[in-house]
C-alpha positions as CSV (number, residue, x, y, z in Angstrom):
1,X,0.0,0.0,0.1
2,X,1.2,3.4,-0.8
3,X,0.5,6.4,1.3
4,X,1.6,8.3,4.3
5,X,2.6,6.4,7.3
6,X,-0.3,6.5,9.8
7,X,0.4,7.9,13.5
8,X,0.2,5.2,16.2
9,X,-3.1,5.7,18.3
10,X,-2.8,5.4,21.9
11,X,-6.4,5.8,22.3
12,X,-9.4,3.5,23.2
13,X,-10.5,3.2,19.6
14,X,-10.6,3.6,16.8
15,X,-7.3,1.8,17.0
16,X,-4.1,1.4,15.2
17,X,-4.5,-1.7,13.0
18,X,-2.4,-3.9,10.8
19,X,-1.6,-3.5,7.2
20,X,-3.2,-6.9,6.4
21,X,-6.4,-5.7,8.3
22,X,-6.6,-2.7,6.2
23,X,-5.7,-4.6,2.8
24,X,-8.6,-7.0,3.8
25,X,-10.8,-4.2,2.9
26,X,-9.7,-3.9,-0.8
27,X,-12.3,-6.1,-2.0
28,X,-16.0,-5.5,-3.1
29,X,-18.5,-8.3,-2.2
30,X,-22.1,-8.1,-2.4
31,X,-24.2,-8.3,0.7
32,X,-26.1,-11.4,-0.8
33,X,-23.1,-13.2,-2.3
34,X,-22.7,-16.6,-1.0
35,X,-19.0,-15.9,-0.1
36,X,-19.9,-13.0,2.2
37,X,-22.9,-14.8,3.8
38,X,-20.1,-17.4,4.7
39,X,-17.7,-14.8,6.1
40,X,-20.5,-13.4,8.2
41,X,-21.5,-17.0,9.6
42,X,-17.9,-17.7,10.4
43,X,-17.5,-14.5,12.4
44,X,-20.6,-15.3,14.4
45,X,-19.1,-18.5,15.4
46,X,-15.6,-17.4,16.1
47,X,-17.0,-14.7,18.2
48,X,-18.7,-17.3,20.5
49,X,-15.6,-19.4,20.5
50,X,-13.6,-16.3,21.7
51,X,-15.9,-16.2,24.6
52,X,-15.6,-19.9,25.4
53,X,-19.2,-20.8,24.3
54,X,-21.1,-22.1,21.3
55,X,-24.7,-22.1,19.6
56,X,-24.9,-25.8,20.8
57,X,-24.6,-24.5,24.4
58,X,-27.5,-22.0,24.0
59,X,-25.6,-18.9,22.7
60,X,-25.8,-16.7,19.8
61,X,-23.7,-13.7,18.4
62,X,-25.9,-11.0,16.8
63,X,-23.9,-8.3,14.5
64,X,-25.4,-4.9,14.3
65,X,-24.5,-2.0,12.0
66,X,-23.0,1.2,13.3
67,X,-21.0,2.2,16.3
68,X,-20.7,0.1,19.5
69,X,-23.1,2.5,21.1
70,X,-25.7,1.3,18.5
71,X,-25.2,-2.1,19.3
72,X,-25.6,-1.1,23.1
73,X,-29.0,0.8,22.3
74,X,-30.1,-2.1,20.1
75,X,-29.9,-4.4,23.1
76,X,-31.4,-2.2,25.7
77,X,-34.3,-1.0,23.5
78,X,-34.9,-4.6,22.5
79,X,-34.9,-6.7,25.6
80,X,-36.8,-4.4,28.1
81,X,-40.4,-5.4,28.7
82,X,-43.0,-2.7,29.5
83,X,-42.9,-3.3,33.1
84,X,-39.1,-3.6,33.0
85,X,-36.9,-1.6,35.5
86,X,-33.2,-1.4,35.1
87,X,-30.4,-0.8,37.8
88,X,-27.4,0.8,36.2
89,X,-24.1,0.4,38.2
90,X,-22.0,3.6,37.2
91,X,-18.6,4.6,38.0
92,X,-17.6,6.8,34.8
93,X,-18.9,8.4,31.8
94,X,-20.0,5.2,29.8
95,X,-21.9,3.9,32.7
96,X,-23.8,7.4,32.5
97,X,-24.1,6.8,28.9
98,X,-25.9,3.5,29.7
99,X,-28.1,5.2,32.0
100,X,-29.1,8.2,29.3
101,X,-30.0,5.4,26.7
102,X,-32.5,3.8,29.1
103,X,-33.8,7.2,30.1
104,X,-34.3,8.2,26.6
105,X,-36.4,5.1,25.9
106,X,-38.5,6.1,28.8
107,X,-37.8,2.8,30.9
108,X,-37.8,2.8,34.8
109,X,-34.4,3.0,35.9
110,X,-32.4,3.6,39.2
111,X,-28.4,4.0,39.4
112,X,-26.0,3.4,41.8
113,X,-22.8,5.7,41.5
114,X,-19.4,5.2,42.7
115,X,-16.3,7.6,42.2
116,X,-14.6,7.3,38.9
117,X,-11.3,5.9,40.6
118,X,-13.4,3.2,42.8
119,X,-14.9,0.0,42.2
120,X,-18.7,-0.4,42.5
121,X,-19.9,-1.4,45.9
122,X,-21.2,-4.9,45.7
123,X,-23.1,-4.7,49.2
124,X,-24.9,-1.7,48.0
125,X,-25.9,-3.2,44.8
126,X,-27.1,-6.4,46.6
127,X,-29.1,-4.2,49.1
128,X,-30.6,-2.3,46.3
129,X,-31.6,-5.2,44.4
130,X,-33.2,-6.9,47.7
131,X,-35.7,-4.1,47.6
132,X,-37.2,-5.8,44.6
133,X,-38.9,-4.4,41.4
134,X,-35.7,-4.6,39.2
135,X,-35.7,-6.8,35.9
136,X,-32.2,-5.7,34.5
137,X,-28.9,-4.8,35.7
138,X,-26.2,-2.9,33.6
139,X,-22.6,-2.3,34.0
140,X,-19.5,-1.3,31.9
141,X,-16.7,-3.9,32.1
142,X,-13.7,-1.8,31.6
143,X,-14.7,1.8,32.2
144,X,-12.4,3.8,29.8
145,X,-13.2,7.1,31.6
146,X,-10.4,6.2,34.0
147,X,-9.2,2.7,32.9
148,X,-10.7,0.8,35.8
149,X,-11.8,-2.8,35.6
150,X,-15.0,-3.5,37.1
151,X,-15.8,-6.6,39.0
152,X,-18.3,-8.0,36.6
153,X,-18.5,-11.8,38.1
154,X,-19.3,-10.4,41.5
155,X,-22.0,-8.0,40.1
156,X,-23.3,-10.9,38.0
157,X,-23.6,-13.1,41.0
158,X,-25.7,-10.2,42.7
159,X,-27.8,-9.9,39.6
160,X,-28.6,-13.6,39.3
161,X,-29.4,-13.9,43.2
162,X,-31.9,-11.0,42.4
163,X,-33.4,-13.0,39.5
164,X,-32.6,-10.3,36.9
165,X,-31.3,-10.1,33.3
166,X,-27.5,-9.2,33.3
167,X,-26.3,-6.7,30.5
168,X,-22.5,-6.0,30.3
169,X,-20.8,-3.5,28.2
170,X,-17.6,-5.0,27.5
171,X,-16.6,-2.5,24.6
172,X,-13.3,-2.1,25.5
173,X,-12.5,-5.3,27.2
174,X,-13.6,-8.3,25.3
175,X,-10.8,-9.8,23.1
176,X,-8.2,-8.2,25.2
177,X,-9.0,-9.2,28.8
178,X,-9.0,-12.7,30.2
179,X,-12.3,-13.6,32.0
180,X,-14.7,-16.6,32.5
181,X,-17.7,-15.5,30.4
182,X,-19.8,-18.3,31.7
183,X,-18.8,-17.8,35.4
184,X,-19.7,-13.9,35.1
185,X,-23.4,-15.2,34.5
186,X,-24.0,-12.6,31.6
187,X,-27.1,-12.8,29.4
188,X,-26.0,-10.1,26.9
189,X,-22.6,-8.8,26.5
190,X,-21.8,-6.0,23.8
191,X,-18.5,-5.1,21.9
192,X,-17.5,-3.5,18.8
193,X,-15.4,-4.2,15.8
194,X,-12.7,-1.6,16.5
195,X,-11.6,-2.5,19.8
196,X,-9.5,-5.5,21.1
197,X,-10.2,-7.7,18.3
198,X,-8.4,-4.7,16.3
199,X,-10.8,-4.5,13.4
200,X,-12.2,-1.1,11.9
201,X,-15.3,0.7,12.8
202,X,-18.6,-0.2,11.4
203,X,-20.5,-2.7,13.5
204,X,-20.9,-3.8,17.0
205,X,-22.1,-7.3,18.3
206,X,-24.0,-8.7,21.2
207,X,-23.3,-12.3,22.5
208,X,-26.7,-13.4,23.8
209,X,-28.0,-16.4,25.9
210,X,-30.6,-17.7,23.5
211,X,-33.3,-18.4,25.9
212,X,-33.0,-14.6,27.2
213,X,-33.1,-13.3,23.5
214,X,-36.1,-15.5,22.5
215,X,-37.8,-14.2,25.6
216,X,-37.7,-10.6,24.4
217,X,-40.5,-11.3,21.7
218,X,-42.4,-8.0,21.2
219,X,-40.2,-5.9,23.3
220,X,-38.2,-3.9,20.7
221,X,-39.0,-0.1,20.5
222,X,-37.3,0.3,17.1
223,X,-37.2,-1.0,13.7
224,X,-33.8,-0.9,12.5
225,X,-32.2,-1.8,15.9
226,X,-34.4,-4.7,16.7
227,X,-32.0,-7.2,18.1
228,X,-34.3,-10.5,18.0
229,X,-35.4,-9.4,14.3
230,X,-31.6,-9.1,13.3
231,X,-30.7,-12.4,14.8
232,X,-33.7,-14.2,13.1
233,X,-32.5,-12.6,9.8
234,X,-29.2,-13.9,10.3
235,X,-30.3,-17.3,11.2
236,X,-32.7,-17.3,8.3
237,X,-30.9,-16.5,5.2
238,X,-27.5,-15.5,6.6
239,X,-28.1,-11.9,5.6
240,X,-28.4,-8.6,7.5
241,X,-31.8,-7.1,7.3
242,X,-30.3,-3.8,6.0
243,X,-27.0,-3.0,4.1
244,X,-24.1,-4.3,6.0
245,X,-20.8,-2.8,6.4
246,X,-19.1,-5.3,3.9
247,X,-15.7,-4.0,3.9
248,X,-15.4,-3.7,7.7
249,X,-16.7,-7.4,8.1
250,X,-13.8,-8.4,5.7
251,X,-11.3,-6.6,7.9
252,X,-12.8,-8.2,10.9
253,X,-12.5,-11.8,9.6
254,X,-9.0,-11.0,9.1
255,X,-8.5,-9.4,12.4
256,X,-9.8,-12.5,14.0
257,X,-7.2,-14.6,12.2
258,X,-4.6,-12.4,13.6
259,X,-5.9,-12.6,17.0
260,X,-5.7,-16.4,16.7
261,X,-2.3,-16.4,15.3
262,X,-1.1,-14.1,18.2
263,X,-2.2,-16.9,20.4
264,X,-5.7,-15.9,21.3
265,X,-6.8,-13.6,24.2
266,X,-4.3,-14.7,26.6
267,X,-1.1,-13.5,24.3
268,X,-3.1,-10.4,23.3
269,X,-3.8,-9.6,26.8
270,X,-0.3,-10.0,27.8
271,X,1.0,-7.8,25.1
272,X,-1.4,-5.2,26.1
273,X,-0.4,-5.7,29.7
274,X,3.4,-5.2,28.7
275,X,2.4,-1.8,26.8
276,X,0.5,-0.8,30.0
277,X,3.4,-1.7,32.3
278,X,6.1,0.0,30.2
279,X,4.0,3.1,29.9
280,X,3.2,3.4,33.5
281,X,6.9,2.7,34.5
282,X,8.0,5.4,32.2
283,X,5.5,8.0,32.9
284,X,6.3,7.5,36.7
285,X,9.9,8.2,36.0
286,X,9.2,11.5,34.4
287,X,6.9,12.4,37.3
288,X,3.5,11.6,36.1
289,X,0.8,9.9,38.5
290,X,-2.1,7.6,37.6
291,X,-5.6,8.5,38.5
292,X,-6.6,5.0,39.5
293,X,-4.7,2.9,42.1
294,X,-2.6,0.1,40.7
295,X,-4.7,-2.6,42.2
296,X,-7.9,-1.5,40.4
297,X,-6.3,-0.4,37.2
298,X,-6.7,-2.4,33.9
299,X,-4.4,-2.7,31.0
300,X,-6.6,-1.1,28.3
301,X,-6.1,2.6,28.9
302,X,-4.6,4.7,31.8
303,X,-5.7,8.2,33.0
304,X,-2.6,10.4,34.3
305,X,-3.3,13.3,36.4
306,X,-2.3,16.7,34.9
307,X,1.4,17.2,36.4
308,X,0.9,20.9,37.3
309,X,-2.3,23.2,37.9
310,X,-1.3,25.2,34.7
311,X,-0.6,22.2,32.5
312,X,-1.8,23.0,29.1
313,X,-3.0,19.6,27.7
314,X,-3.7,21.3,24.3
315,X,-0.3,22.3,23.6
316,X,1.0,18.9,25.1
317,X,-1.3,17.1,22.7
318,X,-0.5,19.1,19.8
319,X,3.3,18.8,20.1
320,X,3.0,15.1,20.5
321,X,0.8,14.9,17.4
322,X,3.5,16.9,15.6
323,X,6.0,14.2,16.5
324,X,3.7,11.4,15.2
325,X,1.8,10.3,18.3
326,X,-1.8,10.4,19.2
327,X,-3.1,10.4,22.6
328,X,-6.4,11.1,24.4
329,X,-8.0,13.6,26.4
330,X,-9.4,12.9,29.7
331,X,-13.0,12.1,30.5
332,X,-12.8,11.9,34.3
333,X,-15.2,14.7,35.9
334,X,-13.4,14.9,39.5
335,X,-9.7,15.5,38.1
336,X,-7.9,17.1,35.4
337,X,-6.6,13.9,33.5
338,X,-5.5,12.8,30.1
339,X,-5.4,9.1,28.8
340,X,-3.0,7.0,27.1
341,X,-4.3,3.7,25.6
342,X,-2.5,0.3,25.3
343,X,-4.6,-1.5,22.9
344,X,-4.6,-2.1,19.0
345,X,-1.6,-3.0,16.9
346,X,1.0,-1.5,19.3
347,X,4.2,-3.1,20.9
348,X,6.6,-2.3,23.5
349,X,8.7,-0.6,20.9
350,X,5.9,1.9,20.1
351,X,5.3,2.7,23.9
352,X,8.9,3.3,24.1
353,X,8.9,5.7,21.2
354,X,5.8,7.4,22.8
355,X,7.6,7.9,26.0
356,X,10.8,9.5,24.4
357,X,8.5,11.7,22.6
358,X,6.7,12.6,25.9
359,X,10.2,13.4,27.3
360,X,11.1,15.7,24.6
361,X,7.7,17.5,24.8
362,X,8.0,17.9,28.5
363,X,11.5,19.4,28.0
364,X,10.1,21.7,25.4
365,X,7.2,23.0,27.6
366,X,9.7,23.4,30.6
367,X,7.7,20.9,32.6
368,X,9.7,20.2,36.0
369,X,8.1,16.8,37.1
370,X,10.6,14.4,38.3
């Protein structure tokens, strides 16, 4: 491929992708072409395999056009009965987004909020659910507001003890974090093509317990985002109900090949963890401090506190960008932070080059950190 070299993206998505994933999009396939239908079928099966489950065990993978948030809204708007009531566990902006979607559809909902650098309080979740009236519980797996990794297994146990349906937004974790899918007792998990599988934007997907999915007959509040109808269409003739992102799906199929070739989720998680550890070690050596304590921090993305009160992030960002590196602004509400992502087609040497650029920029800006 000819063209300007892309800057590495130290962000939570879209991500840096391999050349071969990009090249996979250089084909035109019809959405009703037999080859393309075969690609879609294989993707669905491989996603279940990544989770350690299968159709024979009662699981389904449903692909939905649009961003990951489209897939989240598809699930929420499709699985809530008229008398349903949600409990949303929140410790960041993406938990707040779940709440906004639920409220926009007019569903009954309560929220349990925790600080953005603290784990959800399991005792509080249990006591709230014990009051009764709840049908569904939602939480974000890796809250990329801060980088904190939430205890989805513990929340799942509390959810099931209360007899509720369990929904997990695993947007930034699935494919890059090792966890026991069955042990977490999820009924619905949502992620996106352009996260840890390292594809490109264009669709999200829901992994669904088939019995829970089939129980949603008549619940959908939308036409195009109807999760049950989408699943039935894929099962019926292998096709999307509406125009699918054909090129994105071809790229994703290649990305799945590369994930498998790397050694699966354990190997990818190890690479991401090494990226994270190298980044944190280097940033600490320069005097930067993480927002989340080490014992709660995941290896997907890290929030760093502004080093001084008058720190100019825009200048910092622009100088790094000029040197060929893209990081991310903060999303934490209680502290001034910026974020560095560790996922995508990035390796230890990429992190070291970023750290070298940050040292240069710190010197250029006259930052006295260490």
